[in-house]
C-alpha positions in Angstrom: 5.2 1.7 -5.4 4.4 -1.3 -7.0 1.3 -3.5 -8.7 -2.1 -3.0 -9.4 -4.2 -4.8 -11.4 -5.3 -3.8 -15.7 -8.5 -3.6 -17.9 -11.3 -5.5 -19.5 -14.3 -3.6 -20.3 -14.3 0.0 -19.4 -17.3 0.4 -17.9 -19.7 3.1 -20.2 -20.1 5.7 -18.6 -23.6 6.4 -19.0 -23.0 2.9 -16.4 -21.0 4.2 -13.8 -23.7 4.5 -11.5 -26.7 2.6 -10.8 -28.5 5.7 -9.9 -30.6 8.1 -12.2 -31.8 11.8 -11.8 -34.0 11.8 -9.1 -32.7 8.5 -7.2 -32.4 10.0 -3.1 -30.4 13.4 -4.2 -30.9 16.9 -3.5 -30.0 19.0 -6.4 -30.8 22.2 -4.2 -27.3 23.9 -4.0 -24.8 23.7 -6.0 -22.2 24.1 -3.4 -18.3 22.9 -4.7 -17.1 19.7 -2.9 -13.0 20.3 -3.6 -10.9 17.3 -3.4 -6.8 17.7 -2.8 -5.1 14.1 -3.5 -1.6 12.7 -5.8 -3.7 10.6 -7.8 -2.6 12.4 -10.8 -2.7 9.2 -13.4 -6.5 9.0 -12.7 -7.1 13.0 -13.6 -9.1 11.6 -16.7 -11.3 9.2 -14.8 -12.3 11.9 -11.8 -13.1 14.6 -14.8 -15.8 12.0 -15.7 -17.3 10.8 -12.4 -17.2 14.4 -11.6 -19.4 15.4 -14.5 -21.5 12.5 -14.4 -22.2 12.9 -10.3 -22.7 16.8 -11.2 -25.1 15.7 -13.6 -27.0 13.2 -11.4 -27.4 15.9 -8.7 -26.5 19.5 -9.2 -23.2 19.2 -7.2 -19.7 20.4 -8.8 -16.4 18.1 -7.2 -13.1 19.5 -8.1 -9.9 17.3 -8.0 -7.2 19.3 -7.9 -4.5 16.6 -8.2 -0.1 16.8 -7.5 2.5 14.7 -7.7 3.4 12.5 -4.7 5.7 14.5 -3.4 7.1 16.0 -0.6 5.5 19.6 -1.8 2.3 18.2 -1.7 2.9 17.2 1.8 4.1 20.7 2.7 1.2 21.8 1.0 -1.7 20.2 2.9 0.5 21.1 6.3 0.5 24.6 5.3 -3.7 23.8 4.8 -4.2 22.8 7.9 -1.9 25.4 9.9 -4.6 28.3 8.4 -7.0 26.0 8.6 -7.9 26.0 4.7 -8.2 22.6 4.0 -10.2 21.1 1.3 -13.5 19.4 1.7 -11.8 16.0 1.0 -8.0 15.2 0.9 -5.0 12.8 1.5 -2.2 12.9 3.7 1.3 11.2 3.1 2.4 9.9 6.1 2.8 7.3 8.9 -0.2 7.1 11.0 1.7 8.8 13.9 1.5 12.0 11.5 -1.9 11.7 10.6 -2.7 11.7 14.7 -1.5 14.6 14.5 -4.1 15.8 12.4 -6.8 14.1 13.9 -5.9 15.8 17.5 -5.7 19.0 15.8 -9.0 18.6 14.6 -8.6 18.5 11.4 -10.0 15.0 10.2 -14.0 14.1 10.6 -14.3 10.8 12.5 -16.6 8.4 9.8 -17.9 6.0 11.7 -20.8 8.0 12.9 -21.6 7.7 9.2 -20.5 4.2 8.4 -22.5 2.8 11.0 -25.9 4.4 9.4 -28.5 2.1 8.1 -27.1 -1.1 10.0 -23.5 -0.2 8.6 -24.2 -0.6 5.4 -21.5 1.6 3.9 -18.7 -0.2 6.3 -20.0 -3.4 5.2 -18.8 -3.2 1.4 -15.2 -2.2 2.2 -12.4 -4.7 2.6 -11.8 -4.7 6.4 -8.6 -4.7 5.9 -8.4 -1.6 4.0 -10.3 -0.3 6.3 -8.4 -0.8 9.1 -5.1 1.2 7.9 -7.5 4.3 8.5 -9.4 3.0 12.0 -8.1 3.7 15.6 -9.1 1.2 17.7 -9.8 1.5 21.5 -6.0 2.6 23.9 -4.3 3.1 20.9 -0.8 4.6 21.2 -1.3 7.9 20.1 -4.0 8.6 21.9 -6.9 9.1 19.0 -10.2 8.6 19.5 -11.3 4.9 18.5 -13.0 5.4 14.8 -12.4 5.1 10.8 -10.8 8.4 9.4 -10.6 8.2 6.3 -12.2 5.9 3.2 -10.3 3.3 0.9 -10.6 4.3 -2.4 -8.5 1.2 -4.0 -7.4 -1.4 -2.2 -3.4 -2.9 -3.2 -1.3 -5.5 -1.7 2.9 -5.9 -2.1 3.9 -9.4 -3.7 6.5 -10.7 -6.2 6.1 -10.4 -10.1 8.3 -12.5 -12.1 8.6 -13.0 -16.1 7.6 -15.8 -17.1 9.3 -15.9 -20.7 12.6 -15.2 -18.8 11.9 -18.0 -16.1 11.5 -20.3 -19.4 14.9 -19.2 -20.6 16.1 -20.2 -17.8 15.0 -23.7 -17.3 12.3 -22.3 -14.7 8.6 -23.7 -15.1 6.8 -20.2 -15.9 3.6 -21.8 -14.3 5.3 -23.0 -10.7 7.4 -20.2 -9.4 8.8 -20.8 -6.3 7.2 -21.3 -2.8 9.7 -22.7 -0.6 13.3 -20.9 0.3 15.4 -23.5 -1.0 13.3 -23.3 -4.7 13.9 -20.0 -4.2 17.8 -19.6 -3.8 17.7 -21.9 -6.5 15.6 -19.6 -9.4 18.4 -17.2 -8.4 21.3 -19.3 -9.8 19.5 -20.7 -13.0 18.4 -17.1 -14.0 22.4 -15.9 -13.1 23.9 -19.4 -15.1 21.1 -17.7 -17.9 22.4 -14.6 -18.1 19.7 -13.0 -16.3 19.3 -10.5 -13.4 17.8 -11.5 -10.7 15.0 -9.2 -8.6 14.6 -5.1 -9.1 12.5 -3.3 -6.1 12.7 0.4 -5.2 14.9 -0.5 -2.1 16.7 3.4 -2.4 13.5 4.0 -0.6 14.0 2.2 2.3 10.4 2.1 3.4 10.4 -1.2 0.6 12.8 -2.7 2.1 11.3 -2.5 5.5 7.8 -4.1 3.6 9.8 -7.5 2.7 12.1 -7.9 6.3 8.2 -7.4 7.6 6.8 -10.3 5.8 9.5 -12.5 6.8 9.7 -11.2 10.5 5.9 -12.7 10.5 6.5 -15.8 8.8 10.1 -16.7 11.2 8.8 -15.4 14.0 4.8 -14.6 13.9 2.9 -11.4 14.6 2.9 -11.8 18.5 7.4 -11.7 18.6 6.4 -8.7 16.3 4.9 -6.4 18.6 6.3 -7.8 21.1 9.7 -6.2 19.4 7.8 -3.5 18.9 7.1 -2.9 22.6 10.7 -3.7 24.0 9.8 -6.5 25.2 12.0 -8.5 23.0 15.0 -8.0 21.2 16.6 -7.6 17.9 19.4 -9.1 18.5 17.1 -12.5 18.6 18.3 -15.5 16.7 14.8 -15.2 14.6 15.8 -11.4 14.1 19.1 -12.6 12.7 17.1 -14.8 10.8 15.1 -12.4 8.9 18.7 -10.1 7.8 19.7 -13.5 7.0 16.9 -13.6 4.2 18.3 -10.5 1.9 22.4 -12.4 2.8 20.9 -15.2 1.3 19.2 -13.4 -1.2 22.9 -11.8 -2.1 24.8 -14.7 -1.6 22.9 -16.3 -5.1 22.4 -14.0 -7.5 18.6 -13.2 -7.0 19.2 -9.0 -6.0 20.1 -6.9 -9.2 23.0 -5.0 -9.1 22.4 -2.0 -7.7 18.9 -2.4 -6.1 19.9 -0.8 -2.9 20.2 3.0 -4.7 17.6 1.6 -7.1 14.3 3.8 -7.0 10.7 2.3 -7.9 10.3 3.9 -11.2 14.0 2.5 -12.7 12.9 -0.9 -11.3 9.3 -0.6 -13.2 11.5 0.3 -16.0 14.1 -2.2 -15.9 10.8 -5.2 -15.4 8.5 -3.6 -18.0 11.7 -3.6 -20.4 12.7 -7.6 -19.6 16.2 -6.7 -17.9 15.5 -8.5 -15.2 13.6 -11.6 -14.0 11.9 -10.8 -10.7 10.3 -7.1 -9.0 9.0 -6.5 -5.7 6.5 -4.3 -6.5 2.9 -3.3 -5.3 -0.3 -4.3 -7.3 -0.6 -1.1 -8.9 2.4 -1.8 -11.2 -0.5 -3.8 -13.7 -1.1 -0.5 -14.4 2.2 1.0 -14.6 3.6 -1.9 -16.7 0.4 -2.2 -19.1 1.9 2.0 -19.9 5.6 0.4 -20.6 5.0 -3.0 -22.1 1.7 -3.9 -23.1 3.0 -7.4 -24.4 4.8 -8.1 -20.8 4.2 -11.7 -20.3 4.8 -12.0 -16.3 2.6 -13.7 -12.8 2.8 -12.9 -9.0 3.5 -14.8 -6.4 3.8 -14.7 -2.8 7.5 -14.2 -1.6 8.7 -17.6 -0.7 8.2 -19.0 2.8 11.3 -19.2 4.3 10.0 -21.3 8.0 7.1 -23.7 7.9 6.2 -22.0 11.6 4.1 -19.3 10.5 2.4 -18.1 7.3 3.9 -15.7 5.0 1.9 -12.4 5.8 2.0 -9.1 3.3 1.9 -5.4 3.5 -1.6 -3.8 1.2 -4.9 -2.9 2.5 -5.6 0.6 1.7 -4.1 1.8 -1.7 -4.8 5.7 -1.7 -7.6 7.2 1.4 -9.6 9.8 0.6 -10.4 11.9 4.7 -12.8 14.7 4.9 -11.7 17.8 6.6 -13.9 18.8 9.6 -14.3 22.1 9.7 -16.0 21.6 5.8 -18.7 23.3 5.3 -20.4 21.2 2.9 -19.8 18.0 5.0 -23.6 16.2 4.3 -23.0 16.2 0.6 -19.7 15.7 0.8 -20.4 12.3 2.4 -22.6 11.6 -0.2 -20.7 12.0 -2.9 -18.0 9.6 -0.8 -21.1 6.7 -0.7 -21.5 7.5 -4.4 -17.7 7.3 -5.7 -17.5 4.2 -3.2 -20.3 2.4 -4.5 -20.7 -0.4 -6.8 -21.0 0.6 -10.8 -17.9 4.0 -9.8 -15.7 1.2 -8.5 -15.9 -1.5 -11.1 -15.1 2.1 -13.8 -12.3 2.8 -11.4 -10.7 -0.4 -11.5 -11.5 -0.9 -15.3 -10.1 2.3 -15.9 -7.1 3.0 -14.0 -6.5 -0.9 -13.1 -6.3 -0.5 -9.4 -8.5 -3.0 -7.0 -11.6 -1.5 -5.9 -12.2 -1.1 -2.2 -16.3 -2.2 -3.0 -16.0 -5.7 -2.5 -19.3 -6.2 -4.3 -17.2 -4.9 -7.5 -14.5 -7.6 -8.1 -16.6 -9.9 -10.6 -15.9 -6.8 -12.4 -12.5 -6.4 -12.2 -9.5 -7.1 -15.2 -8.5 -10.5 -15.0 -4.4 -8.9 -14.4 -5.9 -7.5 -11.5 -7.0 -11.2 -9.9 -4.0 -12.3 -9.1 -3.8 -9.8 -6.4 -7.5 -10.4 -4.9 -6.5 -14.2 -4.7 -4.2 -12.8 -2.1 -5.9 -10.5 0.3 -6.9 -12.9 3.3 -2.9 -12.9 3.1 -2.5 -9.2 3.9 -1.3 -7.7 6.7 0.2 -3.6 7.7 1.7 -2.1 10.4 -0.5 0.5 10.8 -3.3 -2.0 12.0 -1.4 -2.7 14.6 -1.9 -0.9 17.9 1.5 -0.3 18.5 4.8 1.2 15.7 8.1 1.1 16.3 10.1 4.4 16.5 11.4 5.7 13.2 15.1 5.9 14.5 15.1 2.3 14.8 13.0 1.2 11.3 15.7 3.7 10.2 18.6 1.5 11.7 16.8 -1.3 10.6 16.6 -1.0 6.8 19.3 0.7 6.7 21.4 -2.2 7.8 19.6 -3.9 5.1 21.0 -2.5 2.9 24.9 -3.0 4.3 24.0 -6.4 4.1 23.1 -6.4 0.8 26.1 -4.3 0.2 28.0 -6.7 1.8 29.7 -3.9 4.4 28.2 -6.0 7.3 26.8 -9.2 8.5 22.9 -10.0 10.0 24.7 -10.4 13.7 26.1 -7.4 13.3 22.8 -5.2 11.8 20.7 -7.1 15.2 23.5 -5.8 17.5 23.4 -2.0 16.1 19.5 -2.4 15.4 19.1 -3.4 18.9 21.1 -0.6 20.5 19.0 2.5 18.5 15.9 0.7 19.9 17.6 1.3 23.7 18.5 4.6 23.1 14.9 5.3 22.0 13.1 3.4 24.7 15.4 5.5 27.4 14.3 8.9 25.5 11.0 7.7 25.7 10.9 6.8 29.3 12.6 10.3 29.9 10.2 12.2 28.0 7.2 10.6 30.5 
């Protein structure tokens, strides 16, 4: 994954909450709340917050953190099957799989709690962060409408550029490329100066899908993008050929680092942090990553340069890490109280400064590190496929993204990939029709 932002004043632990002992908290019980998640980089912060919360309320909160791997996903699935999920957990999966957990009765609908007190809890969050975890009326997954997770932070995915390497190549570090012609020119100038272009974890094809979606929105607009998912527009259409041509253009104009199609994102982050590439396509979490690898790295953040002037550029973003509540928890009321506290202004500001991730609570923005502000500026441009009421077939997404990889290495043309993806789409639509 990708980039988040940095550190200004780390709040003293005594200011992590605006509440004092006795401020409406019930200390009559010390039942433990257990949370499973994959945010291993935040262990120290969670430990400090849990200690603070126990001092305030008498309630123990135990965070069990695991690396974001298949092993963690299997642990969650196993616990669901045996009905032993903890009070709080996160799922590493797309909306289709999350919906199956909800329909099986494992995930609590949080909408009634969000609506309390005139919706005050819901109003503290970015709407686009909540939407990642919201199912609308009439959704294709047949999940009851509602909000099924609390966003702990928000993120967006953009392009990051090394200001020093830009200057070395004769580019203006304070005026990065904004349109396609300027972007291609930058690639050639970087190459002429002996500097590699863009790195990204494109061995993880979801990151290719992210940039492809950005340009699909920019070239054809959201409605046609949705129509394609519904099967009402074709991947063989000229607009989709242009989307695939974006990657050919980047290849032909030296914008892509060698080996990008097999690169995992951790390697890409190391290359950018060590100034072996001038550009990176990464998420806002990268601020924390780059700070750990090279605190003196001089970089800026920019939207992907527009290819077309027909529609605005949209970027993937919304909720970063989310927390779900087990519908079978014996501590639902205590768990909800803890999550409200954890997502309140002071705790969110503390986490932003401690972990360099964007807070999901809008009221905390005035207290975030300066480096994160470059990402906040573009939250209005955020979208995400999970916010749509439809979703593409996994095999179509795979064909689309692997097709882009084949374009980058010169095996196929954009036109060939467009036809192949459409053929997969037709097969999947026929399978779907046969099942009904």
